[in-house]
C-alpha positions as CSV (number, residue, x, y, z in Angstrom):
1,M,0.2,0.2,-0.1
2,S,1.4,3.5,-1.0
3,V,0.2,6.6,0.5
4,D,-0.1,10.0,-1.8
5,A,0.0,13.5,-1.0
6,D,-3.7,13.6,-0.9
7,T,-3.9,11.1,1.6
8,V,-1.4,12.6,3.7
9,R,-3.5,16.0,3.8
10,R,-6.6,13.8,4.4
11,I,-5.0,12.2,7.5
12,A,-3.8,15.4,8.9
13,H,-7.2,17.0,8.5
14,L,-8.9,13.9,10.3
15,A,-6.1,14.3,12.9
16,R,-6.6,18.0,13.2
17,I,-2.9,18.5,12.4
18,A,-1.9,21.5,10.7
19,V,0.5,20.4,8.1
20,A,2.4,23.1,5.8
21,E,2.7,22.1,2.2
22,E,6.3,22.0,2.3
23,E,6.1,19.2,4.9
24,V,3.6,16.8,2.7
25,E,6.2,15.0,0.8
26,H,8.4,14.2,3.7
27,L,5.3,12.9,5.9
28,R,4.5,10.8,2.7
29,G,7.5,9.3,3.0
30,E,7.4,8.7,6.7
31,L,3.9,6.9,6.4
32,N,5.0,4.8,3.2
33,A,8.0,3.6,5.6
34,I,5.7,2.8,8.4
35,L,3.5,0.9,6.0
36,A,6.0,-0.9,4.7
37,F,7.4,-2.0,7.8
38,V,3.9,-3.1,8.9
39,E,3.7,-5.5,5.8
40,Q,6.9,-6.8,6.7
41,L,5.7,-7.7,10.0
42,S,2.6,-9.4,8.5
43,E,4.8,-11.9,6.7
44,V,6.1,-13.3,10.1
45,D,4.4,-16.7,10.7
46,V,3.2,-16.7,14.3
47,A,1.1,-19.8,14.2
48,G,1.3,-21.5,17.4
49,V,3.2,-18.6,19.2
50,E,1.2,-17.8,22.7
51,P,0.3,-14.3,23.3
52,M,2.7,-12.5,25.7
53,T,2.0,-10.1,28.7
54,S,5.8,-9.5,29.2
55,V,8.8,-10.6,27.6
56,T,10.0,-12.2,30.9
57,P,7.8,-15.1,32.0
58,M,5.8,-14.0,35.0
59,A,2.3,-14.9,36.4
60,M,-0.3,-12.2,36.2
61,K,-1.4,-10.7,39.6
62,K,-5.0,-11.6,40.0
63,R,-7.5,-10.5,43.1
64,P,-10.7,-12.1,43.8
65,D,-13.8,-10.4,41.6
66,V,-15.9,-9.6,44.6
67,V,-18.4,-6.8,45.1
68,T,-17.7,-5.0,48.2
69,D,-19.2,-1.8,49.5
70,G,-16.0,0.0,49.2
71,G,-15.1,-0.4,53.1
72,S,-16.9,2.7,54.4
73,P,-19.4,4.5,52.0
74,D,-19.4,7.4,54.3
75,D,-15.8,8.0,54.3
76,V,-16.0,7.8,50.4
77,V,-18.9,10.3,50.0
78,N,-17.2,12.7,52.8
79,H,-14.7,13.7,50.3
80,A,-17.2,14.9,47.4
81,P,-18.2,18.6,47.1
82,A,-21.8,17.6,47.3
83,S,-23.5,14.2,48.3
84,E,-26.7,13.0,49.6
85,G,-27.1,9.8,51.4
86,D,-24.4,7.4,49.7
87,F,-24.8,9.2,46.5
88,F,-22.4,12.0,44.7
89,L,-24.4,15.1,43.6
90,V,-23.3,16.2,40.2
91,P,-24.7,19.2,38.1
92,K,-26.9,18.7,35.5
93,V,-24.8,18.7,32.2
94,V,-27.9,17.8,29.8
95,E,-29.9,20.7,28.3
């Protein structure tokens, strides 16, 4: 896949990045180099390779999935600017 100058301008527009006209050609080369590298990576055979969470073998830290009340709801809502009972009060944002 190859990126042309119009595509560079469109990507810049979608990303809300101001790109000067003299930078378009340089960015086109950069994007084409990135895409060529991605195409090169897709050629690697990864069949049978387990996904990794780290480059060094390690067990993931896990905690039990237990629903709690947070310890003390009174302590939690005491830090809120406004609360009512065990609930936070927030300003209305929908008109």
